[in-house]
DRENMARZA-618916 format. One record per residue (C-alpha): residue number from 1; residue in one letter; z, x, y. Coordinates in Angstrom, 2 decimals. Example, Ala and Ser with C-alpha at 12.3 -4.5 7.8 and 13.67 -1.06 7.14 Angstrom:
# DRENMARZA-618916
{pt 1 A {7.80 12.30 -4.50}},
{pt 2 S {7.14 13.67 -1.06}},
END
This chain:
# DRENMARZA-618916
{pt 1 X {92.68 98.69 95.76}},
{pt 2 X {91.21 95.29 96.69}},
{pt 3 X {92.53 93.31 99.10}},
{pt 4 X {93.21 89.40 97.81}},
{pt 5 X {90.94 87.13 99.26}},
{pt 6 X {92.25 83.61 100.30}},
{pt 7 X {91.11 80.83 98.35}},
{pt 8 X {87.75 79.52 99.93}},
{pt 9 X {89.03 76.13 98.94}},
{pt 10 X {91.88 76.07 101.89}},
{pt 11 X {89.33 77.36 104.57}},
{pt 12 X {89.69 75.21 107.52}},
{pt 13 X {86.30 73.13 108.54}},
{pt 14 X {85.04 73.88 111.88}},
{pt 15 X {86.71 71.03 113.75}},
{pt 16 X {89.82 72.25 112.20}},
{pt 17 X {89.61 75.93 112.94}},
{pt 18 X {88.62 74.91 116.82}},
{pt 19 X {91.65 72.20 117.14}},
{pt 20 X {94.08 75.14 115.76}},
{pt 21 X {92.60 77.51 118.61}},
{pt 22 X {92.99 74.88 121.36}},
{pt 23 X {96.76 74.32 119.73}},
{pt 24 X {97.13 77.99 120.36}},
{pt 25 X {95.78 78.37 124.01}},
{pt 26 X {97.94 75.23 125.02}},
{pt 27 X {100.82 77.94 124.39}},
{pt 28 X {99.67 79.54 127.69}},
{pt 29 X {100.40 76.18 129.52}},
{pt 30 X {102.02 76.68 133.11}},
{pt 31 X {103.19 72.85 132.85}},
{pt 32 X {106.46 72.03 132.63}},
{pt 33 X {105.71 68.48 131.21}},
{pt 34 X {102.63 68.93 128.73}},
{pt 35 X {101.03 71.70 126.77}},
{pt 36 X {97.26 71.13 126.31}},
{pt 37 X {94.24 73.73 125.45}},
{pt 38 X {90.73 73.25 125.57}},
{pt 39 X {87.91 75.29 123.58}},
{pt 40 X {84.38 74.81 124.83}},
{pt 41 X {82.26 75.40 121.66}},
{pt 42 X {78.27 75.72 121.45}},
{pt 43 X {76.70 76.29 118.12}},
{pt 44 X {79.89 77.12 116.72}},
{pt 45 X {80.71 79.95 119.08}},
{pt 46 X {83.45 80.01 121.61}},
{pt 47 X {82.45 80.05 125.27}},
{pt 48 X {85.53 79.38 127.01}},
{pt 49 X {89.10 78.27 126.85}},
{pt 50 X {91.50 77.04 129.44}},
{pt 51 X {95.06 75.42 129.57}},
{pt 52 X {96.52 72.94 131.91}},
{pt 53 X {98.36 74.45 134.60}},
{pt 54 X {98.05 75.35 138.36}},
{pt 55 X {94.63 77.41 139.61}},
{pt 56 X {94.96 81.05 139.61}},
{pt 57 X {96.53 82.76 142.28}},
{pt 58 X {99.02 79.65 142.82}},
{pt 59 X {102.64 79.88 141.60}},
{pt 60 X {103.56 78.06 138.58}},
{pt 61 X {105.50 75.00 138.57}},
{pt 62 X {108.47 76.74 136.79}},
{pt 63 X {108.81 78.54 139.78}},
{pt 64 X {108.59 75.88 142.34}},
{pt 65 X {109.19 72.98 140.43}},
{pt 66 X {107.35 70.07 139.17}},
{pt 67 X {107.29 67.07 141.81}},
{pt 68 X {106.51 64.54 139.13}},
{pt 69 X {109.40 65.46 137.02}},
{pt 70 X {111.73 65.78 140.34}},
{pt 71 X {110.73 62.21 141.45}},
{pt 72 X {111.05 60.70 137.67}},
{pt 73 X {107.25 59.82 137.54}},
{pt 74 X {106.36 58.40 134.15}},
{pt 75 X {104.02 59.85 131.92}},
{pt 76 X {100.74 58.77 132.90}},
{pt 77 X {101.29 57.86 136.46}},
{pt 78 X {100.84 59.50 139.80}},
{pt 79 X {98.64 62.51 138.49}},
{pt 80 X {97.59 63.03 142.48}},
{pt 81 X {100.53 64.39 143.29}},
{pt 82 X {100.33 66.97 140.33}},
{pt 83 X {99.13 70.51 141.20}},
{pt 84 X {98.04 71.27 137.74}},
{pt 85 X {94.57 71.23 136.68}},
{pt 86 X {93.38 69.74 133.12}},
{pt 87 X {92.72 72.60 130.19}},
{pt 88 X {89.24 71.32 130.44}},
{pt 89 X {88.83 72.00 134.34}},
{pt 90 X {90.14 75.23 133.69}},
{pt 91 X {87.84 76.08 130.71}},
{pt 92 X {85.05 75.00 132.89}},
{pt 93 X {86.02 77.14 135.98}},
{pt 94 X {86.54 79.98 133.60}},
{pt 95 X {82.82 79.68 132.16}},
{pt 96 X {81.54 79.46 135.64}},
{pt 97 X {83.80 82.41 136.78}},
{pt 98 X {81.72 84.52 133.97}},
{pt 99 X {78.57 83.01 134.43}},
{pt 100 X {78.40 81.42 131.06}},
{pt 101 X {76.38 78.37 130.56}},
{pt 102 X {77.89 75.58 129.11}},
{pt 103 X {75.00 73.35 129.51}},
{pt 104 X {74.62 70.87 126.60}},
END
């Protein structure tokens, strides 16, 4: 028995494909205010992923509370008091941790 092949005209572009993956990566966030995901890609190959949140080994904001939220800081302000890292930073750290060259 053969399995039906999805219609190729519905196949996502590479950009759509990687953005879908970035959205899925974002579901792992440890940030209470915003979910962001990043995918580092080179030559259409995934090198690393990252999501926004505290560095490895630190207690998650869900455990400690969000200082920006507690102080009522509006979105886009006072980032210096946030314990979390950007998704892109975490993706770069992940690549470095495993010796993955992301040059270019």
